[in-house]
C-alpha positions as CSV (number, residue, x, y, z in Angstrom):
1,M,24.1,31.4,-29.0
2,R,22.2,30.7,-25.8
3,S,22.5,32.9,-22.8
4,P,24.2,31.5,-19.7
5,I,21.0,32.0,-17.7
6,K,19.0,29.9,-20.1
7,V,21.6,27.1,-20.0
8,A,21.7,27.2,-16.2
9,F,17.9,27.1,-16.1
10,Y,17.8,24.0,-18.4
11,V,20.5,22.3,-16.3
12,Y,18.6,23.1,-13.2
13,C,15.3,21.6,-14.6
14,A,17.1,18.5,-15.8
15,M,18.7,18.0,-12.4
16,L,15.3,18.5,-10.7
17,C,13.7,15.9,-12.9
18,V,16.5,13.4,-12.3
19,A,16.2,13.9,-8.5
20,L,12.4,13.4,-8.5
21,L,12.7,10.3,-10.6
22,A,15.4,8.9,-8.4
23,A,13.4,9.6,-5.2
24,A,10.2,7.9,-6.5
25,P,11.2,4.3,-5.8
26,V,12.5,5.2,-2.3
27,A,9.2,6.8,-1.4
28,T,7.4,3.7,-2.7
29,L,9.6,1.4,-0.7
30,S,9.3,3.4,2.5
31,A,5.5,3.0,2.4
32,G,6.0,-0.7,3.1
33,R,3.1,-3.1,3.0
34,Q,0.8,-1.0,5.2
35,A,-2.6,-0.5,3.6
36,P,-4.9,2.4,4.5
37,A,-7.2,1.9,7.5
38,T,-10.6,0.6,6.6
39,P,-13.5,0.7,9.0
40,V,-14.7,-2.8,7.9
41,F,-11.3,-4.3,8.7
42,D,-11.3,-2.7,12.1
43,L,-14.8,-4.1,12.8
44,A,-13.9,-7.5,11.6
45,D,-10.7,-7.6,13.6
46,R,-12.4,-8.2,16.9
47,N,-9.4,-9.1,19.0
48,R,-7.4,-6.1,17.6
49,D,-4.3,-8.1,16.7
50,G,-4.1,-6.6,13.2
51,F,-5.4,-9.7,11.4
52,V,-8.7,-11.2,10.5
53,D,-8.8,-14.9,11.1
54,R,-11.4,-17.5,9.9
55,R,-13.5,-17.1,13.0
56,E,-13.6,-13.3,12.7
57,A,-14.3,-13.6,9.0
58,G,-17.5,-15.5,9.7
59,A,-19.0,-12.3,11.1
60,V,-18.6,-10.4,7.8
61,P,-21.1,-11.3,5.1
62,G,-19.4,-12.9,2.1
63,L,-15.9,-12.9,3.7
64,A,-15.9,-16.4,5.0
65,E,-16.7,-17.8,1.5
66,R,-13.8,-15.9,-0.1
67,F,-11.3,-16.3,2.7
68,D,-9.1,-18.8,1.0
69,Q,-8.9,-16.7,-2.2
70,M,-8.0,-13.6,-0.2
71,D,-5.4,-15.2,1.9
72,S,-2.6,-14.8,-0.6
73,N,0.2,-16.0,1.6
74,H,-1.8,-18.9,3.0
75,D,-1.1,-18.2,6.7
76,G,-4.7,-18.6,7.8
77,K,-5.3,-14.9,8.5
78,L,-5.9,-11.7,6.5
79,D,-3.7,-8.7,6.9
80,R,-4.8,-5.2,5.9
81,V,-3.3,-5.5,2.4
82,E,-5.0,-8.8,1.7
83,F,-8.2,-7.4,3.0
84,A,-8.0,-4.2,1.0
85,R,-7.7,-6.3,-2.2
86,W,-11.2,-7.8,-1.5
């Protein structure tokens, strides 16, 4: 027969695992679409509007040629997430 302390410990561990697994999707969703800051993005975004447009992309070697491939939502500008995938 198992002692009540062992049973309580196992129940506690199981509840902790369930709580951690349940919280993981919430933590992922709360992060949103914000990508980490990159120095190259900050340099390319000359007007500091949070996007790199075609004109700004021309100042970064190799970026203008791949701009259409990187612009996944086809809005004519790159956000930090699209830029980070490059």
